C-alpha positions in Angstrom: 0.0 0.0 0.0 1.0 3.6 -0.5 0.6 5.3 3.0 0.3 9.0 3.7 1.9 9.5 7.1 1.8 12.3 9.6 4.2 12.3 12.6 6.7 10.2 10.5 9.7 12.0 12.0 8.9 11.3 15.6 10.0 8.3 17.6 6.9 6.1 17.0 6.4 7.4 13.5 10.0 6.9 12.3 10.0 3.3 13.5 6.7 2.8 11.8 8.1 4.2 8.5 10.9 1.8 8.7 8.6 -1.1 9.4 6.2 -0.2 6.5 9.1 0.1 4.0 10.7 -3.1 5.2 7.4 -4.9 4.5 7.1 -3.5 1.0 4.8 -0.6 1.5 5.6 2.9 0.3 5.2 6.1 2.2 4.5 9.8 1.6 5.3 12.1 4.6 3.4 15.2 5.5 5.9 17.2 7.5 6.6 20.8 8.6 10.3 20.5 7.8 11.9 18.6 4.9 15.3 19.0 6.6 13.9 16.9 9.6 13.2 14.1 7.2 16.8 14.0 6.0 18.1 14.3 9.6 15.9 11.4 10.6 16.3 8.9 7.8 19.6 9.7 6.1 21.7 8.3 9.0 19.7 5.1 8.8 20.5 4.7 5.1 16.8 5.3 4.2 16.2 7.7 1.3 12.8 9.2 1.1 12.2 10.6 -2.4 11.7 14.3 -2.6 8.3 13.8 -4.3 7.2 11.9 -1.2 8.0 14.7 1.2 5.1 17.2 1.4 5.8 20.3 3.5 2.6 21.4 5.2 0.6 21.0 8.4 -2.2 18.9 9.7 -4.2 22.0 10.3 -4.1 22.9 6.6 -6.7 21.1 4.6 -5.0 21.8 1.3 -1.6 20.3 2.3 -3.3 17.3 3.8 -5.3 16.7 0.5 -2.1 17.2 -1.5 -0.2 14.6 0.6 -3.1 12.2 0.4 -3.4 12.3 -3.4 -2.6 8.9 -4.9 -2.4 7.1 -1.5 -4.7 4.2 -0.5 -3.9 4.3 3.2 -3.2 6.8 6.0 -1.3 6.8 9.3 -2.0 9.7 11.6 0.5 10.0 14.4 1.1 13.8 14.6 -0.2 15.8 17.5 0.7 19.0 19.3 1.8 18.7 22.9 2.5 21.6 25.1 2.3 22.2 28.9 2.0 26.0 28.6 -1.4 27.4 29.7 -1.2 30.0 26.9 -1.0 27.1 24.3 -4.1 25.3 25.5 -6.5 26.6 22.9 -3.9 26.0 20.1 -3.4 22.4 21.3 -7.1 21.7 21.3 -7.7 23.3 17.9 -4.6 21.7 16.2 -5.4 18.2 17.4 -9.1 18.5 16.5 -8.2 19.7 13.0 -5.7 16.9 12.6 -8.5 14.3 13.2 -10.9 16.3 11.0 -8.6 16.8 8.0 -6.4 13.7 8.2 -8.8 11.0 9.5 -12.0 12.6 8.3 -10.4 13.3 4.9 -9.2 9.7 4.5 -12.8 8.5 5.4 -14.3 10.8 2.8 -11.9 9.6 0.2 -12.9 6.0 1.0 -9.4 4.8 1.8 -9.2 1.2 2.8 -6.9 1.4 5.8 -6.6 4.2 8.3 -4.2 4.0 11.3 -4.6 6.4 14.2 -2.2 6.7 17.1 -4.1 7.5 20.3 -2.8 7.0 23.9 -3.6 4.7 26.7 -3.8 7.8 28.9 -7.2 8.7 27.5 -8.5 5.9 29.8 -6.7 7.0 32.9 -8.8 8.0 35.9 -7.0 8.4 39.3 -7.9 5.5 41.5 -9.4 3.6 38.5 -9.1 -0.1 37.5 -6.5 -1.6 35.2 -6.8 -0.1 31.7 -7.9 -2.1 28.7 -9.2 -1.2 25.3 -12.9 -1.1 26.5 -12.2 1.1 29.5 -14.3 4.3 29.6 -12.8 7.4 28.0 -11.7 9.9 30.6 -12.4 13.6 30.0 -8.8 14.7 30.6 -7.6 17.6 32.7 -5.0 19.1 30.4 -5.5 20.6 26.9 -3.6 17.7 25.4 -5.5 15.0 27.3 -8.8 16.8 26.4 -7.8 17.0 22.8 -7.1 13.2 22.7 -10.4 12.4 24.4 -12.4 14.6 22.0 -10.5 13.1 19.1 -11.3 9.6 20.4 -15.1 10.3 20.5 -14.9 11.5 16.9 -12.9 8.5 15.8 -15.5 6.2 17.4 -18.3 8.0 15.8 -16.7 7.3 12.4 -15.9 3.7 13.3 -19.5 3.1 14.3 -20.4 4.2 10.7 -18.1 1.5 9.4 -15.0 3.6 8.7 -11.9 1.3 8.6 -10.0 3.2 11.3 -7.6 1.1 13.4 -6.4 2.7 16.6 -3.4 2.0 18.8 -3.2 3.0 22.4 0.4 3.0 23.5 1.8 3.6 27.0 5.1 5.5 27.4 7.0 5.0 24.1 10.7 4.5 24.4 13.4 3.1 22.2 16.6 3.8 20.3 17.1 5.9 17.2 14.9 8.8 18.5 14.9 11.7 16.1 14.6 14.0 19.1 14.3 13.3 22.7 10.7 12.3 23.1 8.8 12.5 26.4 9.3 9.0 27.7 13.0 8.8 26.5 13.4 12.2 28.1 12.2 10.7 31.4 14.9 8.0 31.2 17.4 10.7 30.5 16.3 12.5 33.7 16.6 9.3 35.8 20.3 9.3 34.9 21.1 13.0 34.8 19.1 14.2 37.7 17.2 11.8 40.0 14.5 9.2 40.2 11.6 9.0 42.7 10.3 5.9 44.3 6.7 6.3 44.9 3.4 4.4 44.6 2.3 2.8 41.3 4.9 2.4 38.5 6.1 3.1 35.0 4.8 1.2 32.0 6.6 1.5 28.7 6.2 0.1 25.2 9.1 -0.3 22.8 8.8 1.9 19.7 9.9 -1.1 17.6 7.0 -3.3 19.0 4.6 -0.4 18.5 5.7 -0.3 14.8 4.9 -4.0 14.5 1.4 -3.3 15.8 1.0 -0.4 13.3 1.9 -2.8 10.5 -0.8 -5.2 11.7 -3.3 -2.4 11.8 -2.3 -1.2 8.3 -2.9 -4.7 7.0 -5.9 -5.5 9.1 -8.4 -7.5 7.0 -11.4 -5.3 7.2 -13.3 -2.7 9.2 -12.4 -0.8 12.4 -10.2 -2.0 15.2 -8.7 -0.9 18.6 -5.7 -2.3 20.3 -3.5 -1.4 23.4 0.3 -1.3 23.1 2.0 -1.9 26.4 4.9 -3.7 27.9 4.9 -5.3 31.3 3.9 -3.1 34.3 6.9 -2.4 36.6 6.7 -0.7 39.9 9.2 2.1 40.4 11.7 0.0 42.4 11.7 -2.6 39.7 12.4 0.0 37.0 15.4 1.5 38.8 16.8 -2.0 39.6 16.8 -2.9 35.9 18.6 0.4 35.1 21.2 -0.4 37.8 21.7 -3.9 36.6 22.2 -3.2 32.9 24.6 -0.3 33.6 26.4 -1.7 36.6 25.9 1.6 38.3 23.4 2.9 40.9 21.0 5.7 40.0 20.3 8.2 42.6 16.7 8.1 43.8 14.7 9.0 46.8 11.3 7.9 48.2 8.3 10.1 48.4 4.6 9.0 48.9 2.1 9.8 46.3 0.0 12.4 48.1 2.8 15.0 48.6 3.9 14.5 45.0 0.4 15.3 43.9 0.4 18.4 46.1 3.6 19.5 44.5 2.0 19.0 41.1 -0.9 21.3 42.2 1.6 23.9 43.3 3.3 23.6 39.9 0.0 24.3 38.2 -0.5 27.4 40.3 3.1 28.6 39.4 2.1 28.4 35.7 -0.7 30.9 36.3 2.0 33.4 37.2 4.9 32.2 35.0 3.8 30.2 32.0 6.5 27.8 30.8 7.1 24.2 29.9 7.3 22.9 33.5 7.0 19.1 33.9 5.9 19.1 37.6 2.1 19.2 37.1 -0.8 17.7 39.0 -1.7 15.7 35.9 1.9 14.2 35.6 2.1 13.4 39.3 -1.3 11.6 39.2 0.1 9.4 36.3 3.3 8.8 38.2 1.7 7.8 41.5 -1.7 6.3 40.5 -1.2 4.5 37.2 -3.3 1.3 37.5 -1.5 -0.7 34.8 -2.6 -1.3 31.2 -3.2 -4.7 29.6 -2.2 -5.6 26.1 -3.2 -9.3 26.5 -5.8 -9.0 23.8 -3.3 -7.4 21.3 -1.0 -10.4 21.7 -3.8 -13.0 21.7 -5.6 -11.7 18.6 -2.8 -10.2 16.5 0.3 -12.1 17.8 2.2 -8.9 18.6 4.6 -9.7 21.5 5.9 -6.9 23.6 9.5 -7.4 24.6 10.9 -7.5 28.1 11.6 -4.0 29.6 15.3 -5.0 30.2 15.9 -5.3 26.5 14.2 -2.0 25.7 16.0 -0.1 28.4 19.4 -1.6 27.4 19.0 -0.6 23.8 17.6 2.8 24.7 20.2 3.7 27.3 23.0 2.6 24.9 21.5 4.8 22.2 21.3 7.8 24.7 25.0 7.3 25.2 25.9 7.0 21.6 23.8 10.0 20.7 25.7 12.1 23.2 22.8 12.6 25.7 24.5 10.5 28.4 28.2 10.0 29.3 30.2 6.8 29.8 30.0 7.5 33.6 26.2 7.5 33.4 25.8 4.3 31.4 28.6 2.2 32.9 28.8 -1.2 31.3 26.8 -0.2 28.3 29.6 2.2 27.2 31.9 -0.8 26.8 29.7 -2.6 24.2 
């Protein structure tokens, strides 16, 4: 198939591009920067023809239509993420238009396969049960969460009408060969460069390479709509840090703090933003995820599609090694992995 892709130069998207090409599909990328395409794929020995790089934006109907011309499938992974209060309206509008123009446009064209990247976080409710694909959609407390929830309702409306939209719901996406330093890889970076916190709940990741396998399955899904979770094993915080210690032969600095005071600090962080608006990661929303994540099950994904999610040790090993080779971490940080 010829696949029009948004978000193709991000971590999940770039691994999905590689998987699609490996399996014989062709891609056309809608991007805001042609240079980012070269920076992402040239080092991997992947040449994306100039005619298959369309510079535009998911909020511009004309550029979306131009990118979709001649394609028979769509992958929509682009979304605007910002923690600034001043960006809330832009986040909501951008992500809504992305669903309207990219997914809605593909449905109107009658394309046979439409892959949409959502997030398992749309099901998260503090104190709730383990997350699965049929969990209720949470309304969201941040602009990004609200935009994903609103997009999900629109996606399901179109699915109910028979649109062949296939949705993935990943947990924190990490992995090597990150074109930037995406959120979950950035969290691993912080564990090494600053500190980790042992608290309630845990951290659940999915390897970007495994997510790309799921996206291939969804692209080639036989018929109709589908929804599948993408999640590796749930690890509590002590287990996560033990794995990082063991693969590096070092010991990460961490301290313990119960969930309630962390959530209070997140609330204070939100209030600070009312005075000084900046990209500040200590938010109530983030602290609720960190201290009250109930776990997310991908059992159905493995059972029905045969997609296996690799052990966290392998993912962390490859990711931390890449963080070192890309210059984000030093040999002192990664210990044994610097000797490979």
